[in-house]
DOMARRO-297204 format. One line per field, with one value per atom (N, C-alpha, C, CB): residue in one letter; atom name; x, y, z; residue number from 0. Coordinates in Angstrom, 1 decimal, decimal comma. Glycine has a CB too. Layout:
% DOMARRO-297204
rest <- A / ...
atom <- CA / ...
u <- X / ...
v <- Y / ...
w <- Z / ...
nr <- NUM / ...
% end
This chain:
% DOMARRO-297204
rest <- M / M / M / M / S / S / S / S / T / T / T / T / T / T / T / T / A / A / A / A / I / I / I / I / S / S / S / S / I / I / I / I / R / R / R / R / L / L / L / L / D / D / D / D / S / S / S / S / D / D / D / D / I / I / I / I / K / K / K / K / K / K / K / K / Q / Q / Q / Q / F / F / F / F / D / D / D / D / D / D / D / D / L / L / L / L / C / C / C / C / K / K / K / K / E / E / E / E / F / F / F / F / G / G / G / G / I / I / I / I / S / S / S / S / T / T / T / T / S / S / S / S / A / A / A / A / A / A / A / A / F / F / F / F / N / N / N / N / L / L / L / L / F / F / F / F / A / A / A / A / R / R / R / R / A / A / A / A / V / V / V / V / V / V / V / V / R / R / R / R / E / E / E / E / K / K / K / K / A / A / A / A / I / I / I / I / P / P / P / P / F / F / F / F / P / P / P / P / I / I / I / I / T / T / T / T / T / T / T / T / N / N / N / N / K / K / K / K / N / N / N / N / E / E / E / E / S / S / S / S / E / E / E / E / K / K / K / K / R / R / R / R / S / S / S / S / I / I / I / I / A / A / A / A / A / A / A / A / Q / Q / Q / Q / D / D / D / D / A / A / A / A / L / L / L / L / T / T / T / T / R / R / R / R / S / S / S / S / Q / Q / Q / Q / S / S / S / S / W / W / W / W / S / S / S / S / S / S / S / S / K / K / K / K / E / E / E / E / E / E / E / E / H / H / H / H / E / E / E / E / W / W / W / W / T / T / T / T / E / E / E / E / E / E / E / E / E / E / E / E / I / I / I / I / D / D / D / D / E / E / E / E / L / L / L / L / I / I / I / I / A / A / A / A / S / S / S / S / Y / Y / Y / Y / R / R / R / R / R / R / R / R / Q / Q / Q / Q / K / K / K / K / R / R / R / R / N / N / N / N / K / K / K / K
atom <- N / CA / C / CB / N / CA / C / CB / N / CA / C / CB / N / CA / C / CB / N / CA / C / CB / N / CA / C / CB / N / CA / C / CB / N / CA / C / CB / N / CA / C / CB / N / CA / C / CB / N / CA / C / CB / N / CA / C / CB / N / CA / C / CB / N / CA / C / CB / N / CA / C / CB / N / CA / C / CB / N / CA / C / CB / N / CA / C / CB / N / CA / C / CB / N / CA / C / CB / N / CA / C / CB / N / CA / C / CB / N / CA / C / CB / N / CA / C / CB / N / CA / C / CB / N / CA / C / CB / N / CA / C / CB / N / CA / C / CB / N / CA / C / CB / N / CA / C / CB / N / CA / C / CB / N / CA / C / CB / N / CA / C / CB / N / CA / C / CB / N / CA / C / CB / N / CA / C / CB / N / CA / C / CB / N / CA / C / CB / N / CA / C / CB / N / CA / C / CB / N / CA / C / CB / N / CA / C / CB / N / CA / C / CB / N / CA / C / CB / N / CA / C / CB / N / CA / C / CB / N / CA / C / CB / N / CA / C / CB / N / CA / C / CB / N / CA / C / CB / N / CA / C / CB / N / CA / C / CB / N / CA / C / CB / N / CA / C / CB / N / CA / C / CB / N / CA / C / CB / N / CA / C / CB / N / CA / C / CB / N / CA / C / CB / N / CA / C / CB / N / CA / C / CB / N / CA / C / CB / N / CA / C / CB / N / CA / C / CB / N / CA / C / CB / N / CA / C / CB / N / CA / C / CB / N / CA / C / CB / N / CA / C / CB / N / CA / C / CB / N / CA / C / CB / N / CA / C / CB / N / CA / C / CB / N / CA / C / CB / N / CA / C / CB / N / CA / C / CB / N / CA / C / CB / N / CA / C / CB / N / CA / C / CB / N / CA / C / CB / N / CA / C / CB / N / CA / C / CB / N / CA / C / CB / N / CA / C / CB / N / CA / C / CB / N / CA / C / CB / N / CA / C / CB / N / CA / C / CB / N / CA / C / CB / N / CA / C / CB / N / CA / C / CB / N / CA / C / CB / N / CA / C / CB / N / CA / C / CB / N / CA / C / CB / N / CA / C / CB / N / CA / C / CB / N / CA / C / CB / N / CA / C / CB / N / CA / C / CB / N / CA / C / CB
u <- 0,9 / 0,0 / 1,0 / -1,0 / 0,7 / 1,4 / 0,8 / 1,5 / 1,5 / 1,3 / 1,4 / 2,4 / 0,6 / 0,7 / 0,5 / -0,5 / 1,5 / 1,4 / 0,3 / 2,7 / -0,4 / -1,5 / -0,9 / -2,8 / -1,6 / -1,0 / -2,4 / 0,3 / -2,4 / -3,7 / -3,3 / -4,2 / -4,1 / -4,0 / -4,5 / -4,2 / -3,7 / -4,5 / -4,1 / -4,0 / -4,9 / -4,4 / -3,4 / -5,7 / -2,1 / -0,9 / -1,2 / 0,3 / -2,3 / -2,5 / -3,1 / -3,9 / -4,0 / -4,7 / -3,9 / -5,6 / -2,9 / -2,0 / -1,1 / -1,4 / -0,8 / 0,2 / -0,6 / 1,0 / -1,9 / -2,6 / -2,9 / -4,2 / -3,2 / -3,7 / -2,3 / -4,3 / -1,2 / 0,1 / 0,2 / 1,3 / 0,2 / 0,4 / -0,5 / 0,0 / -1,7 / -2,5 / -2,4 / -3,5 / -1,9 / -1,5 / -0,5 / -1,1 / 0,4 / 1,6 / 1,1 / 2,7 / 0,2 / -0,6 / -1,2 / -1,3 / -1,8 / -2,6 / -1,4 / -3,8 / -0,1 / 0,9 / 0,6 / 0,9 / 0,3 / 0,5 / 0,8 / -1,2 / 1,4 / 1,7 / 0,8 / 2,4 / 1,0 / -0,2 / -0,6 / -0,1 / 0,5 / -0,2 / -0,9 / 1,0 / -0,7 / -1,3 / -2,9 / -0,5 / -3,0 / -4,2 / -5,2 / -4,0 / -4,4 / -5,3 / -5,7 / -4,8 / -4,7 / -4,8 / -6,0 / -3,2 / -6,2 / -7,2 / -8,5 / -6,8 / -8,5 / -10,0 / -10,2 / -9,8 / -9,2 / -9,7 / -10,3 / -8,6 / -9,6 / -10,0 / -11,5 / -8,7 / -11,5 / -13,0 / -13,9 / -13,3 / -13,7 / -14,7 / -15,1 / -13,9 / -14,0 / -14,2 / -14,9 / -12,9 / -14,6 / -15,4 / -16,9 / -14,7 / -17,0 / -18,3 / -19,0 / -18,2 / -18,3 / -19,1 / -19,5 / -20,4 / -19,1 / -19,7 / -18,7 / -20,9 / -18,6 / -18,0 / -18,0 / -18,8 / -17,0 / -17,3 / -17,4 / -16,1 / -17,9 / -18,5 / -19,3 / -17,4 / -20,2 / -21,2 / -20,5 / -22,4 / -20,8 / -20,6 / -21,5 / -20,4 / -21,3 / -22,2 / -21,4 / -22,9 / -22,4 / -21,6 / -21,9 / -21,6 / -23,0 / -23,4 / -22,2 / -24,5 / -22,0 / -20,9 / -21,2 / -20,5 / -22,3 / -22,5 / -21,8 / -24,2 / -21,9 / -21,2 / -19,8 / -21,6 / -19,2 / -17,8 / -17,4 / -17,3 / -17,8 / -17,5 / -17,5 / -18,7 / -18,6 / -18,8 / -17,3 / -20,1 / -17,0 / -16,2 / -15,0 / -16,2 / -14,8 / -13,6 / -13,4 / -13,7 / -14,5 / -14,2 / -13,6 / -15,3 / -13,8 / -13,3 / -12,0 / -13,8 / -11,4 / -10,0 / -9,5 / -9,6 / -9,9 / -9,2 / -9,1 / -10,0 / -10,0 / -9,9 / -8,6 / -11,3 / -8,3 / -7,3 / -6,2 / -7,3 / -6,2 / -4,9 / -4,6 / -5,0 / -5,5 / -5,5 / -4,4 / -7,0 / -5,1 / -4,6 / -3,1 / -5,4 / -3,0 / -1,4 / -0,4 / -1,2 / -0,8 / 0,1 / 0,3 / -0,4 / -0,5 / -0,2 / 1,0 / -1,4 / 1,0 / 2,1 / 3,5 / 2,2 / 4,4 / 5,8 / 6,4 / 6,7 / 6,3 / 7,2 / 6,2 / 8,3 / 6,8 / 6,4 / 6,4 / 7,4 / 6,9 / 7,2 / 5,7 / 8,1 / 5,8 / 4,3 / 3,8 / 4,3 / 2,5 / 1,6 / 1,0 / 0,5 / 0,9 / 0,2 / -1,0 / 1,0 / -2,1 / -3,6 / -4,1 / -4,7 / -4,4 / -4,9 / -6,3 / -4,7 / -7,2 / -8,7 / -9,5 / -9,3 / -8,9 / -9,7 / -9,5 / -9,4 / -8,3 / -8,2 / -9,3 / -6,7 / -9,2 / -10,0 / -11,6 / -9,7 / -11,9 / -13,3 / -14,0 / -13,4 / -12,8 / -13,2 / -13,3 / -12,2 / -12,4 / -12,5 / -14,0 / -11,3 / -14,3 / -15,4 / -16,9 / -15,3 / -16,6 / -17,6 / -17,7 / -17,0 / -16,4 / -16,4 / -17,2 / -14,6 / -16,7 / -17,6 / -19,1 / -17,2 / -19,5 / -20,8 / -21,8 / -21,1 / -20,9 / -21,2 / -21,5 / -20,0 / -20,5 / -20,5 / -21,7 / -19,1 / -22,0 / -22,7 / -24,6 / -22,1 / -24,5 / -25,7 / -26,0 / -25,5 / -25,0 / -25,0 / -25,4 / -23,5 / -25,2 / -25,4 / -26,7 / -24,8
v <- -1,3 / 0,0 / 1,2 / 0,1 / 2,0 / 3,6 / 4,5 / 4,2 / 5,4 / 6,5 / 7,8 / 6,4 / 8,8 / 10,2 / 11,1 / 10,5 / 12,2 / 13,1 / 14,2 / 13,5 / 14,9 / 15,7 / 17,0 / 15,0 / 18,1 / 19,1 / 19,8 / 20,2 / 20,2 / 20,6 / 21,7 / 19,3 / 22,8 / 23,7 / 23,8 / 24,6 / 23,8 / 23,7 / 24,9 / 22,4 / 25,2 / 26,3 / 25,5 / 27,2 / 26,5 / 25,9 / 25,5 / 26,8 / 25,9 / 25,6 / 24,1 / 26,7 / 23,9 / 22,8 / 21,7 / 22,9 / 22,0 / 21,3 / 20,7 / 22,0 / 21,5 / 20,9 / 20,1 / 22,0 / 20,3 / 19,3 / 18,1 / 20,0 / 18,2 / 16,9 / 16,2 / 17,1 / 16,4 / 15,9 / 15,3 / 17,1 / 16,0 / 15,5 / 14,4 / 16,6 / 14,5 / 13,5 / 12,3 / 13,9 / 12,5 / 11,4 / 10,6 / 11,8 / 11,4 / 10,7 / 9,5 / 11,9 / 10,4 / 9,6 / 8,6 / 10,3 / 8,5 / 7,1 / 6,3 / 7,2 / 6,5 / 5,6 / 5,6 / 4,2 / 6,7 / 6,4 / 7,9 / 5,8 / 7,9 / 9,3 / 10,2 / 9,3 / 11,4 / 12,2 / 11,6 / 13,5 / 11,3 / 10,6 / 9,3 / 10,2 / 8,5 / 7,3 / 7,6 / 6,4 / 8,8 / 9,1 / 9,8 / 10,1 / 10,4 / 11,1 / 10,0 / 12,3 / 8,9 / 7,9 / 6,9 / 7,1 / 6,6 / 6,1 / 6,6 / 6,4 / 8,0 / 9,0 / 8,7 / 10,7 / 8,7 / 8,7 / 7,4 / 9,2 / 6,3 / 4,9 / 4,6 / 3,5 / 5,2 / 5,0 / 5,8 / 5,4 / 7,1 / 7,9 / 7,1 / 9,3 / 6,5 / 5,6 / 4,7 / 4,9 / 3,8 / 2,6 / 3,1 / 1,6 / 3,9 / 4,2 / 5,0 / 4,9 / 5,6 / 6,7 / 7,7 / 6,2 / 8,0 / 9,1 / 9,6 / 8,6 / 10,4 / 11,1 / 10,0 / 12,5 / 9,3 / 7,9 / 8,4 / 6,7 / 9,6 / 9,9 / 11,2 / 9,9 / 11,2 / 12,5 / 13,8 / 12,6 / 14,7 / 16,0 / 16,7 / 16,5 / 17,2 / 17,6 / 18,6 / 16,5 / 19,5 / 20,1 / 19,7 / 21,5 / 18,5 / 17,7 / 17,1 / 16,6 / 17,5 / 16,7 / 15,3 / 17,2 / 14,7 / 13,4 / 12,7 / 13,2 / 13,2 / 12,5 / 12,7 / 13,2 / 13,8 / 13,8 / 12,7 / 15,0 / 12,7 / 11,5 / 10,1 / 11,5 / 9,8 / 8,7 / 8,3 / 9,2 / 9,6 / 9,5 / 9,3 / 10,4 / 9,8 / 9,6 / 8,1 / 10,4 / 7,4 / 6,1 / 5,3 / 5,5 / 5,5 / 5,0 / 5,0 / 5,7 / 6,6 / 7,1 / 6,2 / 8,7 / 5,9 / 5,2 / 3,9 / 5,1 / 3,2 / 1,9 / 2,0 / 1,4 / 2,8 / 2,8 / 2,9 / 3,8 / 3,8 / 3,9 / 2,5 / 5,2 / 1,8 / 0,7 / -0,3 / 0,2 / -0,3 / -1,4 / -1,0 / -1,4 / 0,3 / 0,9 / 0,4 / 3,0 / 0,4 / 0,2 / -1,1 / 0,7 / -2,2 / -3,5 / -3,8 / -4,3 / -3,0 / -3,2 / -3,4 / -1,6 / -4,1 / -4,4 / -3,1 / -6,0 / -2,3 / -1,3 / 0,2 / -1,7 / 1,1 / 2,5 / 2,9 / 3,4 / 2,2 / 2,6 / 2,8 / 1,4 / 3,5 / 3,9 / 2,4 / 4,8 / 2,3 / 1,1 / 1,1 / 1,1 / 0,4 / 0,4 / -0,3 / -0,6 / 0,2 / -0,3 / -1,0 / 0,8 / -2,2 / -3,0 / -3,0 / -4,0 / -3,4 / -3,1 / -3,5 / -3,4 / -4,9 / -5,5 / -4,9 / -6,9 / -4,2 / -3,3 / -2,0 / -3,0 / -1,4 / -0,4 / -0,7 / 0,2 / -1,7 / -2,3 / -2,6 / -3,5 / -3,3 / -3,6 / -2,2 / -4,7 / -1,3 / -0,1 / 0,5 / 0,8 / 0,6 / 1,4 / 0,5 / 1,4 / -0,8 / -1,9 / -1,4 / -3,6 / -1,4 / -1,5 / 0,1 / -1,8 / 1,0 / 2,5 / 2,3 / 4,1 / 1,6 / 1,6 / 0,8 / 1,3 / -0,4 / -1,2 / -0,3 / -2,3 / 0,5 / 1,5 / 2,4 / 2,5 / 3,0 / 4,0 / 3,5 / 4,5 / 2,2 / 1,5 / 1,0 / 0,3 / 1,1 / 0,4 / 1,8 / -0,5 / 2,8 / 4,3 / 4,5 / 5,6
w <- -0,2 / -0,1 / 0,0 / 1,3 / -0,9 / -0,9 / -0,1 / -2,2 / 0,2 / 1,3 / 0,5 / 2,5 / 1,0 / 0,6 / 1,9 / -0,6 / 1,8 / 2,7 / 2,4 / 2,8 / 3,7 / 3,5 / 4,3 / 4,0 / 4,2 / 5,1 / 5,5 / 4,3 / 6,8 / 7,6 / 8,5 / 8,4 / 8,5 / 9,5 / 10,8 / 9,0 / 11,7 / 13,3 / 14,0 / 14,2 / 14,9 / 15,8 / 16,8 / 16,6 / 17,0 / 17,6 / 19,0 / 17,5 / 19,4 / 21,1 / 20,8 / 22,1 / 19,9 / 19,7 / 19,5 / 18,7 / 18,3 / 18,0 / 18,9 / 17,3 / 20,0 / 21,0 / 21,9 / 21,8 / 22,2 / 23,3 / 22,5 / 24,1 / 21,1 / 20,3 / 20,4 / 18,5 / 20,1 / 20,0 / 21,6 / 19,6 / 22,6 / 24,0 / 24,2 / 25,1 / 24,1 / 24,0 / 23,3 / 23,7 / 22,0 / 21,4 / 22,0 / 20,2 / 22,5 / 23,2 / 24,4 / 23,9 / 25,2 / 26,2 / 25,8 / 26,8 / 24,7 / 24,2 / 23,7 / 22,8 / 23,3 / 23,0 / 21,5 / 23,8 / 21,0 / 19,3 / 18,7 / 18,4 / 17,5 / 17,0 / 16,5 / 16,0 / 16,2 / 15,5 / 14,5 / 15,0 / 13,7 / 12,2 / 12,4 / 11,1 / 13,5 / 13,6 / 13,9 / 14,7 / 14,6 / 15,1 / 14,0 / 16,4 / 12,8 / 11,9 / 11,1 / 11,1 / 11,1 / 9,9 / 10,5 / 9,5 / 12,0 / 12,8 / 12,4 / 14,2 / 12,4 / 12,0 / 10,8 / 12,0 / 9,8 / 8,4 / 7,9 / 7,5 / 8,4 / 8,0 / 8,8 / 8,4 / 10,1 / 10,5 / 9,7 / 11,9 / 9,5 / 8,4 / 7,1 / 7,8 / 6,4 / 5,0 / 5,4 / 4,3 / 6,5 / 6,7 / 7,2 / 7,9 / 7,8 / 8,4 / 7,4 / 9,7 / 6,6 / 5,5 / 6,4 / 4,6 / 7,6 / 8,4 / 9,4 / 9,0 / 10,1 / 11,3 / 12,4 / 11,9 / 13,0 / 13,9 / 15,3 / 13,8 / 15,5 / 16,8 / 16,9 / 17,7 / 18,0 / 17,7 / 17,6 / 18,8 / 17,1 / 17,3 / 17,9 / 16,3 / 19,3 / 20,2 / 21,1 / 21,0 / 21,8 / 23,0 / 24,4 / 23,0 / 24,1 / 25,5 / 26,1 / 25,2 / 27,6 / 28,1 / 28,2 / 29,4 / 28,4 / 28,6 / 27,2 / 28,8 / 26,1 / 24,7 / 24,9 / 23,3 / 25,6 / 25,6 / 26,6 / 26,0 / 27,7 / 28,8 / 28,0 / 30,2 / 27,3 / 26,3 / 25,5 / 25,3 / 24,8 / 24,0 / 24,8 / 23,1 / 26,0 / 26,7 / 27,2 / 27,9 / 27,2 / 27,4 / 26,4 / 27,7 / 25,3 / 24,0 / 24,0 / 22,9 / 24,4 / 24,2 / 25,3 / 24,4 / 26,3 / 27,5 / 27,0 / 28,8 / 26,5 / 25,9 / 25,1 / 25,1 / 24,0 / 23,1 / 23,9 / 22,1 / 24,8 / 25,7 / 26,5 / 26,8 / 27,0 / 27,6 / 26,6 / 27,8 / 25,2 / 24,3 / 24,3 / 22,8 / 24,0 / 23,3 / 24,6 / 23,1 / 25,7 / 26,9 / 27,0 / 28,1 / 26,3 / 26,2 / 25,1 / 26,0 / 24,3 / 23,1 / 23,9 / 22,1 / 23,2 / 23,8 / 23,3 / 23,3 / 22,7 / 22,7 / 22,4 / 21,5 / 22,5 / 22,3 / 20,8 / 23,0 / 20,1 / 18,5 / 18,1 / 17,5 / 16,8 / 16,2 / 16,2 / 14,4 / 16,3 / 16,3 / 15,0 / 17,4 / 14,1 / 12,7 / 13,3 / 11,2 / 13,2 / 13,5 / 12,4 / 13,8 / 12,8 / 12,1 / 11,6 / 12,7 / 10,4 / 10,6 / 11,6 / 9,6 / 12,1 / 13,0 / 14,4 / 13,0 / 14,9 / 15,8 / 15,8 / 15,6 / 14,6 / 14,4 / 14,5 / 13,3 / 13,8 / 14,1 / 15,6 / 13,5 / 16,4 / 17,6 / 18,5 / 18,1 / 18,3 / 19,0 / 18,8 / 18,5 / 17,8 / 17,2 / 17,9 / 15,1 / 17,6 / 18,3 / 19,7 / 18,3 / 20,2 / 21,6 / 22,0 / 22,2 / 21,3 / 21,9 / 21,7 / 21,0 / 20,3 / 20,4 / 21,4 / 19,2 / 22,0 / 22,9 / 24,3 / 23,0 / 24,5 / 25,7 / 25,6 / 25,7 / 24,2 / 24,0 / 24,2 / 22,4 / 23,8 / 24,0 / 25,6 / 23,0 / 26,5 / 27,5 / 28,7 / 27,6 / 28,2 / 29,1 / 29,2 / 28,5
nr <- 0 / 0 / 0 / 0 / 1 / 1 / 1 / 1 / 2 / 2 / 2 / 2 / 3 / 3 / 3 / 3 / 4 / 4 / 4 / 4 / 5 / 5 / 5 / 5 / 6 / 6 / 6 / 6 / 7 / 7 / 7 / 7 / 8 / 8 / 8 / 8 / 9 / 9 / 9 / 9 / 10 / 10 / 10 / 10 / 11 / 11 / 11 / 11 / 12 / 12 / 12 / 12 / 13 / 13 / 13 / 13 / 14 / 14 / 14 / 14 / 15 / 15 / 15 / 15 / 16 / 16 / 16 / 16 / 17 / 17 / 17 / 17 / 18 / 18 / 18 / 18 / 19 / 19 / 19 / 19 / 20 / 20 / 20 / 20 / 21 / 21 / 21 / 21 / 22 / 22 / 22 / 22 / 23 / 23 / 23 / 23 / 24 / 24 / 24 / 24 / 25 / 25 / 25 / 25 / 26 / 26 / 26 / 26 / 27 / 27 / 27 / 27 / 28 / 28 / 28 / 28 / 29 / 29 / 29 / 29 / 30 / 30 / 30 / 30 / 31 / 31 / 31 / 31 / 32 / 32 / 32 / 32 / 33 / 33 / 33 / 33 / 34 / 34 / 34 / 34 / 35 / 35 / 35 / 35 / 36 / 36 / 36 / 36 / 37 / 37 / 37 / 37 / 38 / 38 / 38 / 38 / 39 / 39 / 39 / 39 / 40 / 40 / 40 / 40 / 41 / 41 / 41 / 41 / 42 / 42 / 42 / 42 / 43 / 43 / 43 / 43 / 44 / 44 / 44 / 44 / 45 / 45 / 45 / 45 / 46 / 46 / 46 / 46 / 47 / 47 / 47 / 47 / 48 / 48 / 48 / 48 / 49 / 49 / 49 / 49 / 50 / 50 / 50 / 50 / 51 / 51 / 51 / 51 / 52 / 52 / 52 / 52 / 53 / 53 / 53 / 53 / 54 / 54 / 54 / 54 / 55 / 55 / 55 / 55 / 56 / 56 / 56 / 56 / 57 / 57 / 57 / 57 / 58 / 58 / 58 / 58 / 59 / 59 / 59 / 59 / 60 / 60 / 60 / 60 / 61 / 61 / 61 / 61 / 62 / 62 / 62 / 62 / 63 / 63 / 63 / 63 / 64 / 64 / 64 / 64 / 65 / 65 / 65 / 65 / 66 / 66 / 66 / 66 / 67 / 67 / 67 / 67 / 68 / 68 / 68 / 68 / 69 / 69 / 69 / 69 / 70 / 70 / 70 / 70 / 71 / 71 / 71 / 71 / 72 / 72 / 72 / 72 / 73 / 73 / 73 / 73 / 74 / 74 / 74 / 74 / 75 / 75 / 75 / 75 / 76 / 76 / 76 / 76 / 77 / 77 / 77 / 77 / 78 / 78 / 78 / 78 / 79 / 79 / 79 / 79 / 80 / 80 / 80 / 80 / 81 / 81 / 81 / 81 / 82 / 82 / 82 / 82 / 83 / 83 / 83 / 83 / 84 / 84 / 84 / 84 / 85 / 85 / 85 / 85 / 86 / 86 / 86 / 86 / 87 / 87 / 87 / 87 / 88 / 88 / 88 / 88 / 89 / 89 / 89 / 89 / 90 / 90 / 90 / 90 / 91 / 91 / 91 / 91 / 92 / 92 / 92 / 92 / 93 / 93 / 93 / 93 / 94 / 94 / 94 / 94 / 95 / 95 / 95 / 95 / 96 / 96 / 96 / 96 / 97 / 97 / 97 / 97 / 98 / 98 / 98 / 98 / 99 / 99 / 99 / 99 / 100 / 100 / 100 / 100
% end
């Protein structure tokens, strides 16, 4: 599979916060954007609700915590190439948590 570079503009404060969170999750910024892009293509939709409702934000943080837990089980902190199965399971886990709330 060939890859290509993209360029996006972000507020510098948001970029710093995003980079820091990605580090906490154990993934690179590039891997996070790849994860997002794959989920959008697979679902043909944004894979999370866009809302100002705090409860929805809390639900999204559960999915992020799940990703962090998985990343900590990897044998090294090198960039992890997410498989389609891992991405599918992360999305399914989020949906199960959403249904159970």
